[in-house]
C-alpha positions as CSV (number, residue, x, y, z in Angstrom):
1,M,16.3,3.8,2.6
2,L,13.7,5.1,0.2
3,F,13.2,3.7,-3.3
4,S,12.8,7.3,-4.4
5,S,16.3,8.3,-3.2
6,I,19.6,8.9,-5.1
7,T,21.4,6.5,-2.8
8,F,19.0,3.6,-3.7
9,L,18.7,4.4,-7.4
10,Y,22.3,4.9,-8.3
11,F,24.3,3.0,-5.6
12,F,22.3,0.3,-3.9
13,L,20.2,-1.0,-6.8
14,P,23.0,-1.3,-9.4
15,L,25.1,-3.1,-6.8
16,V,22.2,-5.6,-6.0
17,I,21.6,-6.3,-9.7
18,L,25.3,-7.0,-10.4
19,L,25.6,-9.3,-7.4
20,Y,22.3,-11.1,-7.9
21,F,23.0,-12.0,-11.6
22,F,26.7,-12.6,-11.1
23,V,26.4,-15.4,-8.6
24,P,25.1,-18.8,-9.5
25,Q,21.4,-19.6,-8.9
26,K,22.1,-21.6,-5.7
27,G,23.7,-18.5,-4.1
28,R,21.1,-15.9,-5.1
29,N,18.9,-16.4,-2.0
30,L,21.9,-15.7,0.2
31,V,22.6,-12.5,-1.8
32,L,18.9,-11.5,-1.4
33,F,19.0,-12.1,2.3
34,A,22.3,-10.2,2.7
35,V,21.3,-7.1,0.7
36,S,17.8,-7.1,2.2
37,I,19.3,-7.0,5.7
38,L,21.6,-4.1,4.6
39,F,18.6,-2.3,3.1
40,Y,16.6,-2.6,6.3
41,A,19.6,-1.8,8.6
42,W,20.2,1.4,6.6
43,G,17.1,2.9,8.3
44,E,16.7,0.6,11.3
45,P,20.2,-0.4,12.6
46,V,18.7,-1.6,15.9
47,Y,15.4,-3.1,15.0
48,V,17.0,-5.3,12.3
49,F,17.8,-7.6,15.2
50,L,14.1,-7.7,16.2
51,M,13.2,-8.8,12.7
52,L,16.0,-11.4,12.6
53,A,14.8,-12.8,16.0
54,Q,11.3,-13.2,14.7
55,I,12.6,-15.0,11.6
56,V,14.6,-17.4,13.7
57,A,11.8,-18.0,16.2
58,S,9.2,-18.6,13.5
59,Y,11.5,-20.9,11.6
60,V,12.2,-23.0,14.7
61,L,8.5,-23.1,15.8
62,V,7.3,-24.1,12.3
63,W,9.9,-26.9,12.3
64,L,8.7,-28.1,15.7
65,M,5.1,-27.8,14.6
66,D,5.7,-29.8,11.5
67,S,7.6,-32.4,13.5
68,F,4.9,-32.9,16.1
69,R,2.0,-32.3,13.7
70,Q,0.0,-35.4,14.8
71,K,0.3,-34.5,18.5
72,R,-1.1,-31.8,20.7
73,A,2.3,-30.2,20.9
74,G,2.1,-29.4,17.1
75,R,-0.9,-27.1,17.7
76,I,0.8,-25.5,20.6
77,F,3.8,-24.7,18.5
78,F,1.5,-23.3,15.8
79,V,-0.2,-21.0,18.3
80,L,3.2,-19.8,19.5
81,S,4.4,-19.1,15.9
82,V,1.4,-16.8,15.4
83,F,1.3,-15.3,18.9
84,L,4.9,-14.2,19.1
85,P,4.9,-12.0,15.9
86,F,1.6,-10.4,16.9
87,A,2.8,-9.9,20.5
88,A,5.8,-7.9,19.1
89,L,3.5,-6.0,16.8
90,F,1.2,-5.1,19.7
91,Y,4.0,-3.9,21.9
92,F,5.7,-1.7,19.4
93,K,2.6,-0.4,17.6
94,Y,-0.3,-0.4,20.1
95,F,1.0,-0.7,23.7
96,Y,1.4,3.1,24.1
97,F,-2.0,3.8,22.6
98,F,-3.9,1.3,24.8
99,A,-1.9,1.9,28.0
100,G,-1.2,5.6,27.6
101,T,-4.3,6.9,25.7
102,M,-7.0,4.5,26.8
103,L,-5.9,3.5,30.3
104,R,-4.2,6.8,31.1
105,L,-1.1,5.1,32.4
106,D,2.2,7.0,32.4
107,V,4.2,5.0,29.8
108,K,6.8,6.2,27.3
109,A,6.1,5.9,23.6
110,V,8.1,3.2,21.8
111,P,9.6,4.0,18.4
112,L,7.8,2.0,15.6
113,P,10.0,-0.4,13.6
114,I,9.7,0.3,9.9
115,G,7.6,-2.2,8.1
116,I,6.7,-4.3,11.1
117,S,3.1,-4.6,10.1
118,F,4.1,-6.0,6.7
119,Y,6.7,-8.6,7.7
120,T,4.5,-9.7,10.7
121,F,1.7,-10.5,8.3
122,Q,4.0,-12.4,6.0
123,I,5.4,-14.5,8.8
124,V,1.9,-15.3,10.2
125,S,0.5,-16.2,6.8
126,Y,3.5,-18.6,6.2
127,C,3.0,-20.3,9.6
128,A,-0.8,-20.7,9.0
129,D,-0.3,-22.0,5.4
130,V,2.2,-24.6,6.6
131,Y,0.0,-25.7,9.5
132,Y,-3.0,-26.1,7.2
133,R,-0.9,-27.8,4.5
134,K,-1.4,-25.1,1.9
135,V,2.4,-25.0,1.4
136,K,5.3,-27.2,2.4
137,R,7.7,-26.0,5.1
138,Q,10.8,-24.4,3.8
139,K,13.6,-26.4,5.3
140,N,16.4,-24.1,4.1
141,F,16.8,-21.2,6.6
142,V,18.4,-18.8,4.1
143,T,15.6,-19.3,1.6
144,Y,12.9,-18.7,4.3
145,A,14.8,-15.6,5.6
146,A,15.1,-14.3,2.0
147,Y,11.3,-14.6,1.7
148,V,10.6,-12.6,4.9
149,T,13.3,-9.9,4.3
150,L,12.9,-9.6,0.5
151,F,13.8,-5.9,0.2
152,P,11.4,-4.8,-2.6
153,Q,8.4,-5.4,-0.5
154,L,9.9,-5.6,3.0
155,V,8.9,-2.2,4.4
156,A,5.7,-1.3,2.5
157,G,4.3,-4.3,0.7
158,P,2.6,-5.5,-1.2
159,I,2.0,-8.3,1.3
160,V,3.5,-11.3,-0.4
161,R,2.6,-14.9,0.7
162,Y,5.1,-17.6,0.5
163,S,3.0,-19.5,-2.0
164,D,3.3,-16.5,-4.4
165,I,7.1,-16.8,-4.8
166,D,8.1,-20.2,-3.4
167,Q,8.9,-21.7,-6.8
168,T,11.1,-18.7,-7.8
169,L,12.9,-18.9,-4.5
170,I,13.5,-22.7,-4.9
171,K,14.1,-23.0,-8.7
172,G,14.9,-19.5,-9.8
173,T,13.9,-18.0,-13.2
174,G,14.6,-19.5,-16.6
175,F,17.3,-17.7,-18.7
176,S,14.8,-17.1,-21.5
177,D,12.5,-15.2,-19.1
178,M,15.1,-13.0,-17.5
179,H,15.3,-10.5,-20.3
180,V,11.5,-10.1,-20.5
181,N,11.1,-9.9,-16.8
182,F,13.9,-7.3,-16.5
183,E,12.5,-5.1,-19.2
184,R,8.9,-5.3,-17.8
185,G,10.2,-4.7,-14.3
186,A,12.2,-1.6,-15.3
187,V,9.2,0.0,-17.0
188,R,7.0,-0.8,-14.0
189,F,9.6,0.6,-11.6
190,A,10.0,3.8,-13.6
191,V,6.2,4.3,-13.7
192,G,6.0,3.8,-10.0
193,L,8.9,6.2,-9.4
194,G,7.1,8.8,-11.5
195,K,3.9,8.4,-9.6
196,K,5.7,8.9,-6.3
197,V,8.1,11.6,-7.2
198,L,6.3,13.7,-9.8
199,V,2.8,13.3,-8.6
200,A,2.5,12.3,-4.9
201,N,5.4,14.5,-3.8
202,V,4.0,17.5,-5.6
203,L,0.5,16.9,-4.3
204,G,2.0,16.5,-0.8
205,E,3.5,20.0,-1.2
206,F,0.1,21.4,-2.0
207,V,-1.5,19.6,1.0
208,A,1.2,21.0,3.3
209,E,0.7,24.5,1.8
210,V,-3.1,24.5,2.4
211,A,-2.8,22.9,5.9
212,A,-0.4,25.7,6.9
213,L,-2.9,28.4,6.0
214,G,-5.3,27.6,8.8
215,Q,-8.3,28.8,6.9
216,R,-9.5,28.4,3.3
217,D,-12.5,29.0,1.0
218,L,-14.9,26.3,-0.3
219,A,-13.1,25.7,-3.6
220,L,-9.7,25.3,-1.8
221,S,-11.3,22.9,0.8
222,W,-12.5,20.6,-1.9
223,A,-9.2,20.8,-3.8
224,Y,-7.4,20.0,-0.5
225,A,-9.7,16.9,0.1
226,A,-9.0,15.7,-3.5
227,A,-5.2,16.3,-3.1
228,V,-5.1,14.3,0.2
229,S,-6.8,11.3,-1.4
230,L,-4.7,11.5,-4.5
231,Q,-1.5,11.9,-2.6
232,I,-2.2,8.8,-0.5
233,Y,-3.1,6.8,-3.6
234,F,-0.1,7.8,-5.7
235,D,2.3,7.6,-2.8
236,F,1.3,4.0,-1.9
237,S,0.4,2.7,-5.4
238,G,3.6,4.2,-6.7
239,Y,5.6,2.4,-4.1
240,S,3.7,-0.8,-4.9
241,D,4.5,-0.4,-8.6
242,M,8.2,0.1,-7.7
243,A,8.2,-3.0,-5.5
244,I,6.4,-5.1,-8.2
245,G,8.9,-3.8,-10.8
246,L,11.9,-4.6,-8.7
247,G,10.5,-8.0,-8.0
248,S,10.1,-8.6,-11.8
249,I,13.7,-7.5,-12.4
250,L,14.8,-10.1,-9.9
251,G,12.5,-12.8,-11.4
252,F,9.6,-12.6,-8.9
253,S,6.0,-12.2,-9.7
254,F,4.4,-10.1,-6.9
255,P,0.6,-9.8,-6.6
256,E,-1.1,-6.6,-7.8
257,N,-2.0,-4.1,-5.0
258,F,-4.1,-1.5,-6.8
259,R,-6.5,-1.6,-9.8
260,Y,-7.8,1.9,-10.3
261,P,-9.8,2.1,-7.1
262,F,-11.3,5.6,-7.9
263,I,-13.4,4.2,-10.8
264,A,-15.3,1.9,-8.4
265,K,-19.0,2.4,-8.0
266,S,-19.3,1.1,-4.4
267,V,-17.3,0.8,-1.3
268,S,-17.1,-3.0,-1.6
269,E,-15.7,-2.6,-5.1
270,F,-13.3,0.1,-4.0
271,W,-11.8,-2.3,-1.5
272,R,-11.4,-5.0,-4.1
273,R,-9.2,-2.4,-6.0
274,W,-7.4,-0.7,-3.1
275,H,-4.6,-2.4,-1.1
276,I,-5.7,-5.7,-2.6
277,T,-3.1,-7.8,-0.7
278,L,-4.1,-6.4,2.7
279,G,-7.8,-7.0,2.0
280,A,-7.1,-10.6,0.8
281,W,-5.0,-11.2,3.9
282,F,-7.8,-10.2,6.3
283,R,-10.4,-12.1,4.1
284,D,-8.4,-15.4,4.2
285,Y,-7.0,-15.3,7.7
286,V,-9.7,-13.4,9.7
287,Y,-13.0,-13.0,7.9
288,I,-13.4,-16.5,6.5
289,P,-12.2,-18.3,9.7
290,M,-14.8,-16.3,11.6
291,G,-17.5,-17.6,9.2
292,G,-17.5,-15.0,6.5
293,N,-20.9,-14.3,5.1
294,R,-22.2,-17.9,5.7
295,V,-23.7,-17.0,9.0
296,S,-26.7,-15.1,10.3
297,M,-27.1,-11.5,9.5
298,S,-26.2,-10.4,13.1
299,R,-23.1,-12.6,13.1
300,W,-22.1,-11.3,9.6
301,I,-22.3,-7.7,10.8
302,W,-20.1,-8.6,13.8
303,N,-17.6,-10.2,11.5
304,I,-17.5,-7.1,9.3
305,L,-17.0,-4.8,12.3
306,V,-14.2,-6.9,13.7
307,V,-12.4,-7.2,10.4
308,W,-12.6,-3.4,9.7
309,L,-11.7,-2.5,13.3
310,F,-8.5,-4.6,12.7
311,T,-8.0,-3.0,9.3
312,G,-8.2,0.5,10.8
313,L,-5.8,-0.5,13.6
314,W,-3.4,-2.1,11.2
315,H,-2.8,1.3,9.6
316,G,-2.1,3.0,12.9
317,A,-2.8,3.2,16.7
318,G,-5.1,6.2,16.8
319,W,-8.7,7.1,17.1
320,N,-8.7,8.4,13.6
321,F,-7.7,5.0,12.2
322,I,-10.3,3.3,14.3
323,A,-13.0,5.7,13.1
324,W,-11.7,5.2,9.5
325,G,-12.0,1.5,9.7
326,L,-15.4,1.4,11.4
327,L,-16.7,4.0,8.9
328,F,-16.0,1.5,6.1
329,A,-17.6,-1.3,8.1
330,V,-20.8,0.7,8.5
331,L,-20.8,1.6,4.8
332,L,-20.4,-2.0,3.8
333,V,-23.3,-3.1,6.0
334,F,-25.3,-0.2,4.6
335,E,-24.6,-1.3,1.0
336,K,-25.7,-4.8,1.9
337,A,-28.9,-3.6,3.5
338,V,-29.9,-1.4,0.6
339,A,-28.9,-3.9,-2.1
340,R,-32.6,-4.6,-2.8
341,L,-32.8,-1.0,-4.2
342,C,-30.7,-2.2,-7.2
343,G,-33.9,-3.1,-8.9
344,T,-35.1,0.5,-8.7
345,M,-31.7,1.8,-9.8
346,A,-31.7,-0.6,-12.8
347,R,-34.8,1.2,-14.1
348,L,-32.9,4.5,-14.3
349,P,-30.8,5.3,-17.4
350,A,-27.4,3.6,-17.3
351,F,-25.4,6.9,-17.4
352,L,-27.4,8.2,-14.4
353,T,-27.0,5.0,-12.4
354,F,-23.2,5.2,-13.0
355,F,-23.0,8.9,-12.1
356,L,-25.0,8.4,-8.9
357,R,-23.0,5.4,-7.7
358,H,-19.7,6.9,-8.7
359,A,-20.4,10.3,-7.2
360,Y,-21.4,8.5,-3.9
361,L,-18.2,6.6,-3.9
362,V,-15.9,9.5,-4.6
363,F,-17.7,11.6,-1.9
364,I,-17.2,8.8,0.6
365,V,-13.5,8.4,-0.3
366,L,-12.8,12.1,0.1
367,I,-14.4,12.1,3.5
368,S,-12.7,8.9,4.6
369,F,-9.2,10.0,3.7
370,L,-9.6,13.3,5.5
371,V,-10.2,11.1,8.6
372,F,-7.2,8.9,7.6
373,H,-4.9,11.8,7.0
374,N,-5.5,13.8,10.1
375,E,-3.7,13.0,13.4
376,S,-6.8,13.8,15.4
377,L,-10.5,13.4,15.0
378,S,-11.1,17.1,15.7
379,G,-8.9,18.0,12.8
380,A,-10.8,15.6,10.5
381,V,-14.1,17.0,11.6
382,S,-12.9,20.5,10.9
383,D,-11.7,19.6,7.5
384,I,-15.0,17.9,6.7
385,Q,-16.9,20.9,7.9
386,A,-14.9,23.1,5.6
387,L,-16.3,21.2,2.6
388,F,-19.7,22.6,3.5
389,S,-18.7,26.2,4.3
390,C,-18.9,25.7,8.0
391,G,-16.5,25.3,10.8
392,G,-13.4,27.1,11.9
393,R,-11.3,26.5,8.8
394,I,-13.1,29.2,6.8
395,A,-13.0,32.8,8.0
396,A,-16.0,34.9,6.9
397,S,-14.0,38.0,7.5
398,A,-11.0,36.9,5.4
399,G,-9.3,39.8,3.8
400,E,-8.5,40.4,0.1
401,T,-4.9,39.2,0.7
402,D,-6.2,35.8,2.0
403,R,-8.5,35.3,-0.9
404,M,-5.7,36.2,-3.3
405,V,-3.5,33.5,-1.7
406,W,-6.3,30.9,-1.9
407,T,-6.8,31.7,-5.6
408,Y,-3.1,31.6,-6.3
409,L,-2.6,28.2,-4.6
410,L,-5.5,26.7,-6.4
411,R,-4.5,28.1,-9.8
412,N,-0.9,27.1,-9.2
413,R,-1.7,23.5,-8.4
414,M,-4.6,22.9,-10.8
415,V,-2.4,21.2,-13.4
416,I,-1.1,18.6,-10.9
417,L,-4.7,18.0,-9.6
418,V,-6.0,17.4,-13.1
419,A,-3.0,15.2,-13.9
420,G,-3.6,13.2,-10.7
421,I,-7.3,12.7,-11.4
422,V,-6.6,11.6,-15.0
423,G,-3.7,9.4,-13.9
424,S,-5.9,7.6,-11.3
425,T,-8.1,6.3,-14.2
426,P,-7.3,3.6,-16.8
427,L,-7.3,6.4,-19.5
428,P,-3.4,6.7,-19.8
429,I,-2.9,2.9,-20.2
430,W,-5.8,2.7,-22.6
431,L,-4.3,5.4,-24.8
432,W,-0.9,3.7,-24.7
433,T,-2.5,0.4,-25.6
434,R,-4.2,2.0,-28.6
435,V,-1.0,3.5,-29.8
436,Q,0.7,0.1,-29.6
437,E,-2.1,-1.5,-31.5
438,R,-1.9,1.2,-34.2
439,F,1.9,0.9,-34.6
440,K,1.9,-2.9,-34.7
441,T,0.2,-2.8,-38.0
442,C,3.4,-1.5,-39.5
443,K,6.4,-3.6,-40.4
444,T,8.7,-1.7,-38.1
445,G,6.0,-0.9,-35.5
446,E,7.1,-3.5,-32.9
447,A,10.7,-2.2,-33.0
448,A,9.5,1.4,-32.8
449,I,7.3,0.7,-29.8
450,H,10.2,-1.1,-28.1
451,V,12.6,1.8,-28.7
452,A,9.9,4.4,-27.6
453,R,9.3,2.4,-24.4
454,G,13.0,2.4,-23.6
455,F,13.3,6.2,-24.2
456,L,10.3,6.9,-22.1
457,T,11.5,4.8,-19.3
458,V,15.0,6.4,-19.3
459,G,13.5,9.9,-19.7
460,L,11.2,9.3,-16.7
461,L,14.1,8.1,-14.6
462,L,16.1,11.2,-15.5
463,L,13.2,13.5,-14.8
464,C,12.6,12.0,-11.4
465,T,16.3,12.2,-10.7
466,A,16.4,15.9,-11.5
467,Y,13.4,16.5,-9.2
468,L,15.0,14.5,-6.4
469,I,18.3,16.5,-6.7
470,D,16.5,19.8,-6.9
471,G,13.9,19.2,-4.2
472,S,13.9,18.1,-0.6
473,F,10.2,17.1,-0.1
474,N,10.3,13.3,-0.4
475,P,8.3,11.7,2.4
476,F,6.7,8.2,2.3
477,L,3.4,8.0,4.1
478,Y,3.2,4.2,4.6
479,F,6.6,4.0,6.4
480,R,4.6,4.7,9.6
481,F,2.7,1.5,9.1
């Protein structure tokens, strides 16, 4: 079930809100568990049992680990609690790739359970945190199951650790905070829905139109690359905004997942702003245990390569994802190696330094997401070649009709491209903040802002609803992860 669907918006979500706030605090985790199972079973009626089996297995193994903590058996149970979720993830997500593609064995592809990468990481992080005494074991099975299956972030993140929401699961939210959380969450959800439906979906239509052409000119090739990157960003960040908003409505505070990554000036900064919870997970549970950067240069390079190989594979079992992850590993090592040039860069005018660093980052991002987006490395290479007027995607003998089609597509989608570029920067929120500050100087300014925020939220929801009813293009890219 998609957040950006009529079924979710006008049937499932209102029912959940009524049930959740109607029952007493002690029964809310049971409600969350039940509706989350229903939400998941709507799209995965069979694999819901796989998720439930993993929840039961990890709950029992952590209980045994905690009971035998002072003995060798405790460590064995911990290893099993981590191994079993990863074993299931490997079988369903990577077995066909390694056995069929790499070993050339005749094996059948296995359907990928929705969201398995996300809830696997949540289970493993909980087991590790309990083992290393960062959190206390949750003895109530329903509360633990509610944590793993929490529907706002179940199938597409952000990756929420138990320590992020344990107090809310155990104690709930104070009555005085419910109204503020609900309003803040509704606004955040509406913004995320708008990013997904009004921007990502429209950019996705443009991407599909250009891909169907088979050939394109230079301007359309660069517009296509920009549209691919922006579609991925608005699709995933929009879903994260919706998840964070839904969490706030229910009283939870989920971690941020995106902070305007396209304004970064380096690859390392980009990854501190993009899919923040995934980067933090790999940092805390893979990179730091391997030694992080407190090792020799050769070992540090090895750590980076391993982490980014895993990051690429986390997104999918394919050579394009491996290449995508290793590309960022090489770039991070490259940035570290040339850091000494910062002294030279510092002598340049500030605006020129910013332009050069930002232009480098944007170029890298456009290239990287062409690799990410394509299902094959050959398709990615062809798309990258098209950016430089070479390769098979541009026909030198294209007729006038072809060129008219290219011009029409570019002109027809220019508004959404510009809107996407502007929307990916802090400019809209900066303008809204300035408007609020201006109105707060008036006696009725606070009330006016409150009313305006409500009208804008409702208007955005209605506009998205109209688009969903009228259109049929509503994919979600990260469901495949």
